[in-house]
PyMOL Python script that loads the backbone (N, CA, C, O; Angstrom):
from pymol import cmd

cmd.read_pdbstr("""\
ATOM      1  N   UNK A   1     -74.661  63.264  18.077  1.00  0.00           N
ATOM      2  CA  UNK A   1     -74.901  61.981  17.457  1.00  0.00           C
ATOM      3  C   UNK A   1     -75.031  62.204  15.953  1.00  0.00           C
ATOM      4  O   UNK A   1     -75.624  63.181  15.497  1.00  0.00           O
ATOM      5  N   UNK A   2     -74.461  61.271  15.201  1.00  0.00           N
ATOM      6  CA  UNK A   2     -74.644  61.287  13.764  1.00  0.00           C
ATOM      7  C   UNK A   2     -74.540  59.857  13.253  1.00  0.00           C
ATOM      8  O   UNK A   2     -73.949  58.994  13.901  1.00  0.00           O
ATOM      9  N   UNK A   3     -75.112  59.624  12.105  1.00  0.00           N
ATOM     10  CA  UNK A   3     -75.086  58.294  11.515  1.00  0.00           C
ATOM     11  C   UNK A   3     -76.344  58.024  10.732  1.00  0.00           C
ATOM     12  O   UNK A   3     -77.222  58.880  10.615  1.00  0.00           O
ATOM     13  N   UNK A   4     -76.421  56.812  10.192  1.00  0.00           N
ATOM     14  CA  UNK A   4     -77.593  56.402   9.437  1.00  0.00           C
ATOM     15  C   UNK A   4     -77.590  54.893   9.242  1.00  0.00           C
ATOM     16  O   UNK A   4     -76.591  54.225   9.508  1.00  0.00           O
ATOM     17  N   UNK A   5     -78.701  54.370   8.781  1.00  0.00           N
ATOM     18  CA  UNK A   5     -78.839  52.952   8.469  1.00  0.00           C
ATOM     19  C   UNK A   5     -78.446  52.029   9.624  1.00  0.00           C
ATOM     20  O   UNK A   5     -77.799  51.005   9.406  1.00  0.00           O
ATOM     21  N   UNK A   6     -78.832  52.382  10.843  1.00  0.00           N
ATOM     22  CA  UNK A   6     -78.572  51.523  11.988  1.00  0.00           C
ATOM     23  C   UNK A   6     -77.187  51.632  12.578  1.00  0.00           C
ATOM     24  O   UNK A   6     -76.857  50.873  13.490  1.00  0.00           O
ATOM     25  N   UNK A   7     -76.358  52.548  12.095  1.00  0.00           N
ATOM     26  CA  UNK A   7     -75.016  52.763  12.643  1.00  0.00           C
ATOM     27  C   UNK A   7     -74.929  54.227  13.074  1.00  0.00           C
ATOM     28  O   UNK A   7     -75.098  55.139  12.263  1.00  0.00           O
ATOM     29  N   UNK A   8     -74.665  54.434  14.359  1.00  0.00           N
ATOM     30  CA  UNK A   8     -74.631  55.782  14.915  1.00  0.00           C
ATOM     31  C   UNK A   8     -73.345  56.009  15.690  1.00  0.00           C
ATOM     32  O   UNK A   8     -72.821  55.092  16.322  1.00  0.00           O
ATOM     33  N   UNK A   9     -72.842  57.227  15.639  1.00  0.00           N
ATOM     34  CA  UNK A   9     -71.617  57.625  16.336  1.00  0.00           C
ATOM     35  C   UNK A   9     -71.951  58.715  17.345  1.00  0.00           C
ATOM     36  O   UNK A   9     -72.798  59.574  17.103  1.00  0.00           O
ATOM     37  N   UNK A  10     -71.269  58.657  18.471  1.00  0.00           N
ATOM     38  CA  UNK A  10     -71.414  59.654  19.531  1.00  0.00           C
ATOM     39  C   UNK A  10     -70.023  60.121  19.923  1.00  0.00           C
ATOM     40  O   UNK A  10     -69.118  59.303  20.087  1.00  0.00           O
ATOM     41  N   UNK A  11     -69.844  61.417  20.074  1.00  0.00           N
ATOM     42  CA  UNK A  11     -68.567  61.979  20.534  1.00  0.00           C
ATOM     43  C   UNK A  11     -68.883  62.858  21.736  1.00  0.00           C
ATOM     44  O   UNK A  11     -69.617  63.841  21.633  1.00  0.00           O
ATOM     45  N   UNK A  12     -68.310  62.481  22.881  1.00  0.00           N
ATOM     46  CA  UNK A  12     -68.601  63.190  24.129  1.00  0.00           C
ATOM     47  C   UNK A  12     -67.315  63.537  24.858  1.00  0.00           C
ATOM     48  O   UNK A  12     -66.375  62.742  24.882  1.00  0.00           O
ATOM     49  N   UNK A  13     -67.273  64.715  25.447  1.00  0.00           N
ATOM     50  CA  UNK A  13     -66.182  65.117  26.325  1.00  0.00           C
ATOM     51  C   UNK A  13     -66.706  65.007  27.746  1.00  0.00           C
ATOM     52  O   UNK A  13     -67.709  65.632  28.091  1.00  0.00           O
ATOM     53  N   UNK A  14     -66.027  64.209  28.580  1.00  0.00           N
ATOM     54  CA  UNK A  14     -66.491  63.925  29.942  1.00  0.00           C
ATOM     55  C   UNK A  14     -65.400  64.222  30.970  1.00  0.00           C
ATOM     56  O   UNK A  14     -64.251  64.491  30.621  1.00  0.00           O
ATOM     57  N   UNK A  15     -65.785  64.167  32.234  1.00  0.00           N
ATOM     58  CA  UNK A  15     -64.849  64.338  33.341  1.00  0.00           C
ATOM     59  C   UNK A  15     -64.923  63.088  34.216  1.00  0.00           C
ATOM     60  O   UNK A  15     -66.004  62.685  34.647  1.00  0.00           O
ATOM     61  N   UNK A  16     -63.764  62.481  34.474  1.00  0.00           N
ATOM     62  CA  UNK A  16     -63.683  61.276  35.306  1.00  0.00           C
ATOM     63  C   UNK A  16     -63.791  61.652  36.783  1.00  0.00           C
ATOM     64  O   UNK A  16     -63.770  62.831  37.135  1.00  0.00           O
ATOM     65  N   UNK A  17     -63.905  60.650  37.634  1.00  0.00           N
ATOM     66  CA  UNK A  17     -64.017  60.881  39.088  1.00  0.00           C
ATOM     67  C   UNK A  17     -62.810  61.618  39.653  1.00  0.00           C
ATOM     68  O   UNK A  17     -62.931  62.336  40.646  1.00  0.00           O
ATOM     69  N   UNK A  18     -61.628  61.444  39.018  1.00  0.00           N
ATOM     70  CA  UNK A  18     -60.422  62.128  39.501  1.00  0.00           C
ATOM     71  C   UNK A  18     -60.229  63.490  38.829  1.00  0.00           C
ATOM     72  O   UNK A  18     -59.142  64.065  38.889  1.00  0.00           O
ATOM     73  N   UNK A  19     -61.285  64.007  38.189  1.00  0.00           N
ATOM     74  CA  UNK A  19     -61.312  65.307  37.509  1.00  0.00           C
ATOM     75  C   UNK A  19     -60.488  65.351  36.229  1.00  0.00           C
ATOM     76  O   UNK A  19     -60.243  66.439  35.707  1.00  0.00           O
ATOM     77  N   UNK A  20     -60.056  64.216  35.710  1.00  0.00           N
ATOM     78  CA  UNK A  20     -59.380  64.164  34.408  1.00  0.00           C
ATOM     79  C   UNK A  20     -60.429  64.216  33.313  1.00  0.00           C
ATOM     80  O   UNK A  20     -61.468  63.560  33.394  1.00  0.00           O
ATOM     81  N   UNK A  21     -60.142  65.002  32.296  1.00  0.00           N
ATOM     82  CA  UNK A  21     -61.069  65.052  31.166  1.00  0.00           C
ATOM     83  C   UNK A  21     -60.725  63.941  30.185  1.00  0.00           C
ATOM     84  O   UNK A  21     -59.560  63.574  30.027  1.00  0.00           O
ATOM     85  N   UNK A  22     -61.748  63.412  29.531  1.00  0.00           N
ATOM     86  CA  UNK A  22     -61.518  62.389  28.518  1.00  0.00           C
ATOM     87  C   UNK A  22     -62.549  62.503  27.405  1.00  0.00           C
ATOM     88  O   UNK A  22     -63.655  63.008  27.601  1.00  0.00           O
ATOM     89  N   UNK A  23     -62.161  62.026  26.250  1.00  0.00           N
ATOM     90  CA  UNK A  23     -63.009  62.011  25.075  1.00  0.00           C
ATOM     91  C   UNK A  23     -63.512  60.585  24.894  1.00  0.00           C
ATOM     92  O   UNK A  23     -62.720  59.643  24.900  1.00  0.00           O
ATOM     93  N   UNK A  24     -64.810  60.422  24.735  1.00  0.00           N
ATOM     94  CA  UNK A  24     -65.402  59.110  24.490  1.00  0.00           C
ATOM     95  C   UNK A  24     -66.006  59.133  23.091  1.00  0.00           C
ATOM     96  O   UNK A  24     -66.889  59.939  22.798  1.00  0.00           O
ATOM     97  N   UNK A  25     -65.522  58.245  22.235  1.00  0.00           N
ATOM     98  CA  UNK A  25     -66.061  58.087  20.886  1.00  0.00           C
ATOM     99  C   UNK A  25     -66.738  56.724  20.862  1.00  0.00           C
ATOM    100  O   UNK A  25     -66.082  55.698  21.042  1.00  0.00           O
ATOM    101  N   UNK A  26     -68.040  56.711  20.640  1.00  0.00           N
ATOM    102  CA  UNK A  26     -68.815  55.474  20.682  1.00  0.00           C
ATOM    103  C   UNK A  26     -69.476  55.225  19.335  1.00  0.00           C
ATOM    104  O   UNK A  26     -69.833  56.157  18.615  1.00  0.00           O
ATOM    105  N   UNK A  27     -69.629  53.951  19.013  1.00  0.00           N
ATOM    106  CA  UNK A  27     -70.347  53.546  17.811  1.00  0.00           C
ATOM    107  C   UNK A  27     -71.390  52.521  18.224  1.00  0.00           C
ATOM    108  O   UNK A  27     -71.093  51.590  18.971  1.00  0.00           O
ATOM    109  N   UNK A  28     -72.588  52.691  17.747  1.00  0.00           N
ATOM    110  CA  UNK A  28     -73.688  51.797  18.069  1.00  0.00           C
ATOM    111  C   UNK A  28     -74.243  51.230  16.771  1.00  0.00           C
ATOM    112  O   UNK A  28     -74.639  51.981  15.879  1.00  0.00           O
ATOM    113  N   UNK A  29     -74.273  49.896  16.664  1.00  0.00           N
ATOM    114  CA  UNK A  29     -74.777  49.215  15.470  1.00  0.00           C
ATOM    115  C   UNK A  29     -76.029  48.436  15.812  1.00  0.00           C
ATOM    116  O   UNK A  29     -76.057  47.678  16.782  1.00  0.00           O
ATOM    117  N   UNK A  30     -77.069  48.626  15.007  1.00  0.00           N
ATOM    118  CA  UNK A  30     -78.287  47.840  15.194  1.00  0.00           C
ATOM    119  C   UNK A  30     -77.992  46.391  14.825  1.00  0.00           C
ATOM    120  O   UNK A  30     -77.427  46.114  13.766  1.00  0.00           O
ATOM    121  N   UNK A  31     -78.380  45.464  15.711  1.00  0.00           N
ATOM    122  CA  UNK A  31     -78.155  44.041  15.455  1.00  0.00           C
ATOM    123  C   UNK A  31     -79.462  43.282  15.322  1.00  0.00           C
ATOM    124  O   UNK A  31     -79.463  42.086  15.032  1.00  0.00           O
ATOM    125  N   UNK A  32     -80.535  43.946  15.524  1.00  0.00           N
ATOM    126  CA  UNK A  32     -81.852  43.316  15.438  1.00  0.00           C
ATOM    127  C   UNK A  32     -82.898  44.264  15.968  1.00  0.00           C
ATOM    128  O   UNK A  32     -82.621  45.441  16.199  1.00  0.00           O
ATOM    129  N   UNK A  33     -84.089  43.759  16.159  1.00  0.00           N
ATOM    130  CA  UNK A  33     -85.164  44.603  16.658  1.00  0.00           C
ATOM    131  C   UNK A  33     -84.872  45.043  18.090  1.00  0.00           C
ATOM    132  O   UNK A  33     -84.826  44.213  18.998  1.00  0.00           O
ATOM    133  N   UNK A  34     -84.677  46.333  18.292  1.00  0.00           N
ATOM    134  CA  UNK A  34     -84.380  46.936  19.596  1.00  0.00           C
ATOM    135  C   UNK A  34     -83.104  46.397  20.235  1.00  0.00           C
ATOM    136  O   UNK A  34     -82.983  46.417  21.459  1.00  0.00           O
ATOM    137  N   UNK A  35     -82.150  45.915  19.438  1.00  0.00           N
ATOM    138  CA  UNK A  35     -80.876  45.414  19.962  1.00  0.00           C
ATOM    139  C   UNK A  35     -79.732  46.144  19.264  1.00  0.00           C
ATOM    140  O   UNK A  35     -79.768  46.374  18.055  1.00  0.00           O
ATOM    141  N   UNK A  36     -78.719  46.502  20.047  1.00  0.00           N
ATOM    142  CA  UNK A  36     -77.570  47.228  19.522  1.00  0.00           C
ATOM    143  C   UNK A  36     -76.279  46.656  20.079  1.00  0.00           C
ATOM    144  O   UNK A  36     -76.249  46.139  21.196  1.00  0.00           O
ATOM    145  N   UNK A  37     -75.213  46.752  19.296  1.00  0.00           N
ATOM    146  CA  UNK A  37     -73.868  46.414  19.759  1.00  0.00           C
ATOM    147  C   UNK A  37     -73.121  47.744  19.843  1.00  0.00           C
ATOM    148  O   UNK A  37     -73.170  48.553  18.916  1.00  0.00           O
ATOM    149  N   UNK A  38     -72.436  47.959  20.954  1.00  0.00           N
ATOM    150  CA  UNK A  38     -71.757  49.235  21.173  1.00  0.00           C
ATOM    151  C   UNK A  38     -70.259  49.029  21.313  1.00  0.00           C
ATOM    152  O   UNK A  38     -69.807  48.119  22.008  1.00  0.00           O
ATOM    153  N   UNK A  39     -69.494  49.883  20.646  1.00  0.00           N
ATOM    154  CA  UNK A  39     -68.032  49.907  20.760  1.00  0.00           C
ATOM    155  C   UNK A  39     -67.642  51.295  21.246  1.00  0.00           C
ATOM    156  O   UNK A  39     -68.299  52.284  20.919  1.00  0.00           O
ATOM    157  N   UNK A  40     -66.566  51.364  22.031  1.00  0.00           N
ATOM    158  CA  UNK A  40     -66.191  52.658  22.595  1.00  0.00           C
ATOM    159  C   UNK A  40     -64.681  52.805  22.658  1.00  0.00           C
ATOM    160  O   UNK A  40     -63.959  51.860  22.973  1.00  0.00           O
ATOM    161  N   UNK A  41     -64.221  54.008  22.354  1.00  0.00           N
ATOM    162  CA  UNK A  41     -62.821  54.388  22.468  1.00  0.00           C
ATOM    163  C   UNK A  41     -62.744  55.526  23.479  1.00  0.00           C
ATOM    164  O   UNK A  41     -63.453  56.523  23.348  1.00  0.00           O
ATOM    165  N   UNK A  42     -61.889  55.381  24.481  1.00  0.00           N
ATOM    166  CA  UNK A  42     -61.707  56.405  25.510  1.00  0.00           C
ATOM    167  C   UNK A  42     -60.299  56.978  25.365  1.00  0.00           C
ATOM    168  O   UNK A  42     -59.321  56.231  25.332  1.00  0.00           O
ATOM    169  N   UNK A  43     -60.201  58.291  25.278  1.00  0.00           N
ATOM    170  CA  UNK A  43     -58.905  58.979  25.203  1.00  0.00           C
ATOM    171  C   UNK A  43     -58.838  60.016  26.322  1.00  0.00           C
ATOM    172  O   UNK A  43     -59.681  60.909  26.399  1.00  0.00           O
ATOM    173  N   UNK A  44     -57.841  59.893  27.180  1.00  0.00           N
ATOM    174  CA  UNK A  44     -57.668  60.887  28.236  1.00  0.00           C
ATOM    175  C   UNK A  44     -56.930  62.100  27.702  1.00  0.00           C
ATOM    176  O   UNK A  44     -56.201  62.017  26.714  1.00  0.00           O
ATOM    177  N   UNK A  45     -57.127  63.210  28.360  1.00  0.00           N
ATOM    178  CA  UNK A  45     -56.635  64.505  27.903  1.00  0.00           C
ATOM    179  C   UNK A  45     -55.146  64.488  27.550  1.00  0.00           C
ATOM    180  O   UNK A  45     -54.735  65.122  26.579  1.00  0.00           O
ATOM    181  N   UNK A  46     -54.338  63.769  28.330  1.00  0.00           N
ATOM    182  CA  UNK A  46     -52.895  63.753  28.055  1.00  0.00           C
ATOM    183  C   UNK A  46     -52.561  63.060  26.733  1.00  0.00           C
ATOM    184  O   UNK A  46     -51.443  63.197  26.237  1.00  0.00           O
ATOM    185  N   UNK A  47     -53.500  62.325  26.158  1.00  0.00           N
ATOM    186  CA  UNK A  47     -53.278  61.631  24.888  1.00  0.00           C
ATOM    187  C   UNK A  47     -53.904  62.343  23.692  1.00  0.00           C
ATOM    188  O   UNK A  47     -53.741  61.884  22.561  1.00  0.00           O
ATOM    189  N   UNK A  48     -54.614  63.447  23.908  1.00  0.00           N
ATOM    190  CA  UNK A  48     -55.287  64.142  22.810  1.00  0.00           C
ATOM    191  C   UNK A  48     -54.308  64.539  21.707  1.00  0.00           C
ATOM    192  O   UNK A  48     -54.555  64.265  20.532  1.00  0.00           O
ATOM    193  N   UNK A  49     -53.209  65.176  22.073  1.00  0.00           N
ATOM    194  CA  UNK A  49     -52.242  65.645  21.079  1.00  0.00           C
ATOM    195  C   UNK A  49     -51.675  64.508  20.259  1.00  0.00           C
ATOM    196  O   UNK A  49     -51.589  64.603  19.035  1.00  0.00           O
ATOM    197  N   UNK A  50     -51.285  63.427  20.928  1.00  0.00           N
ATOM    198  CA  UNK A  50     -50.738  62.254  20.236  1.00  0.00           C
ATOM    199  C   UNK A  50     -51.769  61.671  19.277  1.00  0.00           C
ATOM    200  O   UNK A  50     -51.440  61.351  18.135  1.00  0.00           O
ATOM    201  N   UNK A  51     -53.013  61.530  19.732  1.00  0.00           N
ATOM    202  CA  UNK A  51     -54.065  60.955  18.907  1.00  0.00           C
ATOM    203  C   UNK A  51     -54.330  61.814  17.673  1.00  0.00           C
ATOM    204  O   UNK A  51     -54.435  61.290  16.564  1.00  0.00           O
ATOM    205  N   UNK A  52     -54.437  63.122  17.858  1.00  0.00           N
ATOM    206  CA  UNK A  52     -54.695  64.032  16.736  1.00  0.00           C
ATOM    207  C   UNK A  52     -53.540  63.995  15.740  1.00  0.00           C
ATOM    208  O   UNK A  52     -53.766  63.980  14.530  1.00  0.00           O
ATOM    209  N   UNK A  53     -52.311  63.979  16.237  1.00  0.00           N
ATOM    210  CA  UNK A  53     -51.144  63.913  15.358  1.00  0.00           C
ATOM    211  C   UNK A  53     -51.134  62.605  14.562  1.00  0.00           C
ATOM    212  O   UNK A  53     -50.896  62.620  13.354  1.00  0.00           O
ATOM    213  N   UNK A  54     -51.389  61.481  15.225  1.00  0.00           N
ATOM    214  CA  UNK A  54     -51.392  60.182  14.555  1.00  0.00           C
ATOM    215  C   UNK A  54     -52.523  60.103  13.528  1.00  0.00           C
ATOM    216  O   UNK A  54     -52.313  59.620  12.415  1.00  0.00           O
ATOM    217  N   UNK A  55     -53.706  60.567  13.888  1.00  0.00           N
ATOM    218  CA  UNK A  55     -54.836  60.541  12.967  1.00  0.00           C
ATOM    219  C   UNK A  55     -54.564  61.433  11.757  1.00  0.00           C
ATOM    220  O   UNK A  55     -54.858  61.047  10.626  1.00  0.00           O
ATOM    221  N   UNK A  56     -54.011  62.611  11.985  1.00  0.00           N
ATOM    222  CA  UNK A  56     -53.671  63.521  10.888  1.00  0.00           C
ATOM    223  C   UNK A  56     -52.648  62.897   9.948  1.00  0.00           C
ATOM    224  O   UNK A  56     -52.758  63.033   8.729  1.00  0.00           O
ATOM    225  N   UNK A  57     -51.653  62.214  10.510  1.00  0.00           N
ATOM    226  CA  UNK A  57     -50.623  61.569   9.699  1.00  0.00           C
ATOM    227  C   UNK A  57     -51.238  60.467   8.826  1.00  0.00           C
ATOM    228  O   UNK A  57     -50.957  60.389   7.630  1.00  0.00           O
ATOM    229  N   UNK A  58     -52.063  59.633   9.422  1.00  0.00           N
ATOM    230  CA  UNK A  58     -52.690  58.537   8.672  1.00  0.00           C
ATOM    231  C   UNK A  58     -53.608  59.090   7.588  1.00  0.00           C
ATOM    232  O   UNK A  58     -53.568  58.621   6.451  1.00  0.00           O
ATOM    233  N   UNK A  59     -54.427  60.071   7.918  1.00  0.00           N
ATOM    234  CA  UNK A  59     -55.351  60.631   6.938  1.00  0.00           C
ATOM    235  C   UNK A  59     -54.599  61.358   5.830  1.00  0.00           C
ATOM    236  O   UNK A  59     -55.017  61.315   4.673  1.00  0.00           O
ATOM    237  N   UNK A  60     -53.497  62.026   6.165  1.00  0.00           N
ATOM    238  CA  UNK A  60     -52.682  62.690   5.154  1.00  0.00           C
ATOM    239  C   UNK A  60     -52.101  61.699   4.169  1.00  0.00           C
ATOM    240  O   UNK A  60     -52.117  61.939   2.962  1.00  0.00           O
ATOM    241  N   UNK A  61     -51.592  60.596   4.668  1.00  0.00           N
ATOM    242  CA  UNK A  61     -51.060  59.553   3.789  1.00  0.00           C
ATOM    243  C   UNK A  61     -52.153  58.969   2.909  1.00  0.00           C
ATOM    244  O   UNK A  61     -51.948  58.739   1.718  1.00  0.00           O
ATOM    245  N   UNK A  62     -53.304  58.733   3.500  1.00  0.00           N
ATOM    246  CA  UNK A  62     -54.411  58.142   2.760  1.00  0.00           C
ATOM    247  C   UNK A  62     -54.864  59.066   1.626  1.00  0.00           C
ATOM    248  O   UNK A  62     -55.069  58.610   0.501  1.00  0.00           O
ATOM    249  N   UNK A  63     -55.021  60.367   1.918  1.00  0.00           N
ATOM    250  CA  UNK A  63     -55.512  61.301   0.906  1.00  0.00           C
ATOM    251  C   UNK A  63     -54.492  61.506  -0.207  1.00  0.00           C
ATOM    252  O   UNK A  63     -54.859  61.919  -1.308  1.00  0.00           O
ATOM    253  N   UNK A  64     -53.236  61.230   0.056  1.00  0.00           N
ATOM    254  CA  UNK A  64     -52.205  61.345  -0.981  1.00  0.00           C
ATOM    255  C   UNK A  64     -51.888  60.005  -1.639  1.00  0.00           C
ATOM    256  O   UNK A  64     -50.904  59.886  -2.369  1.00  0.00           O
ATOM    257  N   UNK A  65     -52.720  58.999  -1.381  1.00  0.00           N
ATOM    258  CA  UNK A  65     -52.574  57.716  -2.030  1.00  0.00           C
ATOM    259  C   UNK A  65     -51.430  56.865  -1.509  1.00  0.00           C
ATOM    260  O   UNK A  65     -51.049  55.887  -2.151  1.00  0.00           O
ATOM    261  N   UNK A  66     -50.876  57.219  -0.359  1.00  0.00           N
ATOM    262  CA  UNK A  66     -49.737  56.480   0.192  1.00  0.00           C
ATOM    263  C   UNK A  66     -50.144  55.404   1.199  1.00  0.00           C
ATOM    264  O   UNK A  66     -49.383  54.471   1.454  1.00  0.00           O
ATOM    265  N   UNK A  67     -51.322  55.531   1.761  1.00  0.00           N
ATOM    266  CA  UNK A  67     -51.751  54.595   2.785  1.00  0.00           C
ATOM    267  C   UNK A  67     -52.488  53.416   2.209  1.00  0.00           C
ATOM    268  O   UNK A  67     -53.235  53.554   1.239  1.00  0.00           O
ATOM    269  N   UNK A  68     -52.290  52.288   2.782  1.00  0.00           N
ATOM    270  CA  UNK A  68     -53.000  51.073   2.406  1.00  0.00           C
ATOM    271  C   UNK A  68     -53.862  50.645   3.579  1.00  0.00           C
ATOM    272  O   UNK A  68     -53.397  50.652   4.719  1.00  0.00           O
ATOM    273  N   UNK A  69     -55.113  50.272   3.321  1.00  0.00           N
ATOM    274  CA  UNK A  69     -55.947  49.778   4.423  1.00  0.00           C
ATOM    275  C   UNK A  69     -55.315  48.569   5.085  1.00  0.00           C
ATOM    276  O   UNK A  69     -54.682  47.746   4.424  1.00  0.00           O
ATOM    277  N   UNK A  70     -55.488  48.469   6.381  1.00  0.00           N
ATOM    278  CA  UNK A  70     -54.929  47.333   7.128  1.00  0.00           C
ATOM    279  C   UNK A  70     -55.753  46.095   6.930  1.00  0.00           C
ATOM    280  O   UNK A  70     -55.431  45.044   7.484  1.00  0.00           O
TER     281      UNK A  70
END
""", "prot")
cmd.dss("prot")
cmd.show_as("cartoon", "prot")
cmd.util.cbc("prot")
cmd.orient("prot")
């Protein structure tokens, strides 16, 4: 877990019921006293390579000033 100011991120590697591994990236935002809104991204093992390649491409463009925020 990492984060601050009421926004926290969690990155977990899990195993599904069918023994497939998946990566869960979660974000939790404080919305009030003892209340949180949670968002989650699930990536199965067969998509890891594609996701890493796409993320690397986007971040590479951004760091070289070629990417524009959506």
